[in-house]
C-alpha positions as MATLAB code, in Angstrom:
seq = 'MARSTDWETLPMATGDPAPAWPLPGVTPKFAVWSIGGGRPFNCTLEKCERWHAGIDLTGAPDGATIVAPEDALVVGIDRGWSEGSKAAFLRTKTGLFVVLGGFKAGSHKEFGIQTAREVRKGEKLGRVLGSYGMIHLETYAAEGRVANSVWWKSEEPPNGLQNPTGYVERMVGAKVSLVQTRQRHEALATLGHYTGDVGAAWGAASEAALRAAQAALGVGVDGKWGPKTEDAIQSKLAELQGCVGEECGIQQGAAASPASTGDPLKAASHLGKIMIGAVGLAGVATGVLIWKWRVRNV';
ca = [
     -15.646  -15.399   -6.697;
     -13.859  -18.743   -6.581;
     -10.220  -18.387   -5.598;
      -7.288  -20.694   -5.031;
      -6.486  -21.531   -1.431;
      -2.786  -21.310   -2.350;
      -2.653  -17.684   -3.478;
      -1.385  -16.486   -0.090;
       1.616  -18.814   -0.295;
       3.022  -16.898   -3.260;
       5.938  -14.602   -2.399;
       5.483  -10.936   -3.296;
       7.370   -9.781   -6.386;
      10.032   -7.219   -5.552;
      11.880   -5.949   -8.630;
      12.448   -2.255   -9.273;
      11.221   -0.130   -6.334;
       9.469    2.203   -8.801;
       8.568    0.224  -11.934;
       6.999    2.069  -14.856;
       3.277    1.735  -15.548;
       3.253   -0.343  -18.790;
       0.397    1.674  -20.355;
       1.405    5.360  -20.325;
      -1.586    7.575  -21.002;
      -4.037    4.897  -19.841;
      -5.619    5.514  -16.438;
      -4.399    2.720  -14.144;
      -7.116    0.201  -13.342;
      -6.592   -3.223  -11.760;
      -7.845   -5.407   -8.931;
      -5.703   -6.273   -5.908;
      -7.661   -9.523   -5.452;
      -6.899  -10.744   -8.972;
      -4.132  -13.259   -8.319;
      -5.444  -16.793   -7.825;
      -8.963  -16.082   -9.072;
     -10.880  -18.788  -10.894;
     -10.766  -19.135  -14.661;
     -12.902  -19.003  -16.725;
     -13.697  -15.724  -14.994;
     -16.443  -15.911  -12.363;
     -16.535  -19.696  -12.471;
     -17.931  -21.597   -9.511;
     -15.345  -23.568   -7.581;
     -16.510  -26.845   -9.099;
     -16.276  -25.535  -12.662;
     -12.973  -23.621  -12.499;
     -10.299  -25.070  -14.764;
      -7.297  -23.005  -13.697;
      -6.250  -20.112  -11.503;
      -5.365  -16.583  -12.598;
      -1.575  -16.305  -12.437;
      -1.314  -12.520  -12.663;
      -3.071   -9.169  -12.689;
      -4.993   -7.605  -15.576;
      -4.246   -3.947  -16.328;
      -7.576   -3.123  -17.925;
      -9.209   -0.359  -19.953;
      -6.544   -0.094  -22.664;
      -7.765    1.108  -26.090;
      -6.652   -0.316  -29.398;
      -3.140    0.777  -30.247;
      -2.228    1.997  -26.760;
       1.529    1.990  -26.263;
       3.097   -0.686  -24.056;
       6.411    0.080  -22.323;
       8.927   -1.889  -20.296;
       8.286   -1.680  -16.543;
      12.014   -1.738  -15.814;
      15.413   -2.350  -17.415;
      15.335   -5.837  -18.891;
      16.427   -8.316  -21.525;
      13.783   -9.317  -24.056;
      13.563  -13.109  -23.770;
      10.577  -13.463  -26.100;
       8.466  -11.146  -28.265;
       5.312  -11.664  -30.333;
       4.783  -14.976  -28.574;
       1.414  -16.714  -28.714;
      -1.116  -15.528  -26.147;
      -4.932  -15.563  -25.970;
      -7.780  -14.190  -28.098;
      -5.459  -13.405  -30.983;
      -3.061  -11.293  -28.933;
       0.667  -11.762  -28.401;
       3.001  -11.586  -25.413;
       6.421  -10.273  -24.445;
       8.710  -12.038  -21.976;
      11.258   -9.894  -20.109;
      14.064  -10.869  -17.725;
      14.727   -7.825  -15.571;
      18.036   -6.783  -14.066;
      16.426   -7.081  -10.627;
      15.784  -10.803  -11.058;
      12.168  -10.919  -12.245;
      10.726  -12.710  -15.244;
       7.880  -10.452  -16.387;
       5.118  -11.560  -18.742;
       3.092   -8.915  -20.611;
       0.217  -10.388  -22.622;
      -2.133   -8.477  -24.929;
       0.062   -7.112  -27.735;
      -1.155   -6.512  -31.254;
       0.651   -9.007  -33.501;
       3.771   -7.542  -35.088;
       3.467   -4.222  -33.238;
       6.926   -4.681  -31.711;
       8.485   -4.092  -35.128;
       7.460   -0.432  -35.040;
       9.916    0.096  -32.183;
      12.667   -2.250  -33.343;
      12.129   -4.703  -30.495;
      13.491   -8.187  -30.942;
      14.572  -11.159  -28.849;
      17.881  -10.736  -26.981;
      17.661   -6.954  -27.080;
      18.121   -4.991  -23.862;
      15.460   -2.378  -23.135;
      15.317    0.455  -20.619;
      12.534    1.244  -18.206;
       9.807    3.129  -20.064;
      11.038    2.041  -23.506;
       8.261    1.284  -26.025;
       7.692   -2.411  -26.734;
       4.540   -2.542  -28.873;
       0.819   -1.760  -28.901;
      -2.327   -3.171  -27.310;
      -4.721   -5.320  -29.322;
      -8.043   -3.501  -28.958;
     -10.193   -6.626  -28.859;
      -8.136   -7.847  -25.877;
      -8.293   -4.414  -24.260;
      -5.725   -4.850  -21.519;
      -2.304   -6.088  -20.538;
      -2.111   -9.254  -18.465;
       0.966   -9.123  -16.211;
       2.658  -12.047  -14.473;
       5.846  -12.119  -12.396;
       8.177  -15.039  -11.690;
      11.643  -15.605  -10.288;
      13.791  -15.161  -13.381;
      16.277  -17.975  -12.907;
      15.968  -20.559  -15.673;
      12.571  -19.348  -16.901;
      11.849  -18.755  -20.611;
       8.021  -18.595  -20.678;
       4.976  -18.344  -18.431;
       3.215  -21.347  -16.878;
      -0.470  -22.263  -16.640;
      -1.666  -22.633  -13.047;
      -4.010  -25.600  -13.361;
      -6.656  -26.014  -10.671;
      -5.508  -29.479   -9.662;
      -1.859  -28.428   -9.291;
       0.210  -26.309   -6.943;
       1.240  -22.804   -8.086;
       3.862  -22.921  -10.857;
       7.437  -22.982   -9.646;
       8.745  -19.450   -9.206;
       5.377  -17.695   -9.594;
       5.206  -14.491   -7.546;
       2.366  -12.197   -6.510;
       2.585   -8.982   -8.584;
       0.079   -6.973   -6.515;
       2.569   -4.738   -4.736;
       4.692   -4.456   -7.874;
       1.735   -3.079   -9.825;
       0.706   -0.716   -7.022;
       4.222    0.722   -6.906;
       3.927    1.528  -10.606;
       1.368    4.207   -9.782;
       2.848    5.331   -6.490;
       0.181    3.728   -4.333;
       0.696    2.469   -0.812;
       1.191   -1.251   -1.194;
      -1.917   -2.968    0.136;
      -1.821   -5.468    2.967;
      -3.492   -8.321    1.130;
      -2.064  -11.447    2.747;
      -3.210  -12.782    6.107;
       0.351  -12.768    7.446;
       0.764   -9.095    6.484;
      -2.469   -8.203    8.258;
      -1.583  -10.190   11.372;
       1.824   -8.497   11.524;
       0.222   -5.070   11.141;
      -2.273   -5.786   13.937;
       0.525   -7.172   16.122;
       2.556   -4.013   15.529;
      -0.407   -1.944   16.703;
      -0.705   -4.103   19.820;
      -4.000   -5.789   19.024;
      -2.927   -9.283   17.923;
      -0.812  -11.666   20.006;
      -1.245  -14.943   18.140;
       0.813  -16.692   15.486;
       1.159  -14.317   12.513;
       1.414  -17.342   10.235;
      -1.938  -18.750   11.331;
      -5.103  -18.705    9.253;
      -7.511  -15.813    9.754;
      -9.877  -16.689   12.582;
     -11.825  -15.433   15.583;
      -8.726  -13.999   17.279;
      -7.849  -12.162   14.063;
     -11.289  -10.617   13.765;
     -11.269   -9.613   17.428;
      -7.910   -7.903   16.934;
      -9.185   -6.151   13.838;
     -12.278   -4.898   15.657;
     -10.072   -3.578   18.460;
      -7.870   -1.793   15.923;
     -10.896   -0.290   14.178;
     -12.230    1.027   17.492;
      -8.849    2.496   18.433;
      -8.436    4.154   15.034;
     -11.940    5.582   14.917;
     -13.224    3.716   11.877;
     -16.415    1.679   11.650;
     -16.142   -1.486   13.738;
     -17.360   -4.286   11.497;
     -14.510   -6.807   11.593;
     -13.924   -6.405    7.847;
     -10.688   -5.256    6.217;
     -12.096   -2.583    3.921;
     -10.429    0.456    2.292;
     -11.005    2.818    5.242;
      -9.585    0.277    7.681;
      -6.615   -0.359    5.402;
      -5.809    3.345    5.143;
      -6.201    3.958    8.874;
      -3.881    1.072    9.720;
      -1.299    2.074    7.118;
      -1.325    5.678    8.351;
      -0.887    4.572   11.969;
       2.001    2.295   11.055;
       3.712    5.177    9.251;
       3.065    7.448   12.241;
       4.739    4.947   14.561;
       7.794    5.176   12.344;
       7.800    8.963   12.729;
       6.587    9.519    9.174;
       3.338   11.483    8.877;
       2.213   14.233    6.526;
       3.153   15.515    3.086;
       6.808   14.596    3.523;
       5.733   10.959    3.450;
       2.958   11.285    0.914;
       0.445   10.349    3.604;
      -2.114   12.646    5.182;
      -4.087   11.947    8.305;
      -7.402   10.443    7.222;
      -5.920    9.304    3.924;
      -8.287    8.437    1.105;
      -8.911    4.902   -0.047;
      -6.217    3.275   -2.121;
      -6.128    4.215   -5.845;
      -7.192    0.753   -6.947;
     -10.414    1.086   -4.949;
     -11.237    4.720   -5.692;
     -10.692    4.632   -9.438;
      -8.472    7.728   -9.187;
      -4.925    6.345   -9.009;
      -3.362    9.256  -10.869;
      -4.371   11.628   -8.086;
      -2.638    9.388   -5.568;
       0.431    9.242   -7.771;
       0.847   13.035   -7.675;
       2.788   12.911   -4.418;
       6.527   12.401   -4.786;
       7.066   10.571   -1.525;
       4.757    7.608   -1.375;
       5.016    4.975    1.313;
       5.357    1.307    0.503;
       4.475   -0.981    3.396;
       4.576   -4.747    3.177;
       6.043   -5.280   -0.300;
       7.719   -8.480    0.736;
       5.757   -9.044    3.918;
       5.109   -6.403    6.564;
       7.102   -6.618    9.766;
       5.966   -4.751   12.848;
       7.688   -1.859   14.571;
       9.338   -4.257   16.975;
      10.595   -6.351   14.089;
      11.205   -3.521   11.657;
       8.369   -2.162    9.502;
       9.486   -2.259    5.899;
       9.072    1.242    4.465;
      10.551    2.843    1.384;
      10.129    6.204   -0.267;
      10.455    6.734   -3.976;
       9.865    9.311   -6.669;
       6.987    8.461   -8.978;
       8.127    8.181  -12.575;
       6.720    7.138  -15.934;
       3.059    7.347  -14.929;
];
């Protein structure tokens, strides 16, 4: 799949540490590699027109309820979107500008939602348009923003655009995936396998470090960052912080992340999930970033 070379430069969205899943009753389904993908979907690099600026929360039936992911001010509602659907624009109290696209036109009226109204986390905003079948979510720095921006192929990422991957994973209580090269380098450095520049591009030294980590952790040594490798590394990082077992929501030999297994609700059943690398993982020597939270509104 064609993908922007700039997607890794986007800062991770922070926001509420435990945002609500916007589609209560709909099994969470999304792709952690979504941000920066080519549009139209599956286009070859030469034929892509723009880059995907968010994450699609898919599998939503017609009329599914849409709720606010966190406390926010409604900046726009029933705004034009794609394929006949509408969008809501929210400015959260944590400093995010959140875009939710895929509403059925006029469905906000059922819940008395209007521009300039403050809403609480989990409050109903409208309903999904069945023909669209999902909610498209984008996150930006809130300051001065009143609408989303198109990320054209020939241009740099829109000003203020943030990567919502970790934000979405926290909605369902999942361990936040290490998706950026810097995060992965820092994790491997923490485990003592990588000594190079964590800001460098992925290369031969990176793969060698990954293979060494895989061998040390007892997973298949293939030099690829797959789900089993991700889980083994995350579990080891938590162990180094003295946090292993049910009290942390992590078990030795943890299963693949919810987004890859298709069973995110099972993962969300633990109350103490670990979030590693939401803003950029730092190693043990430089302070691994770990939070616990209680899963709500899933």
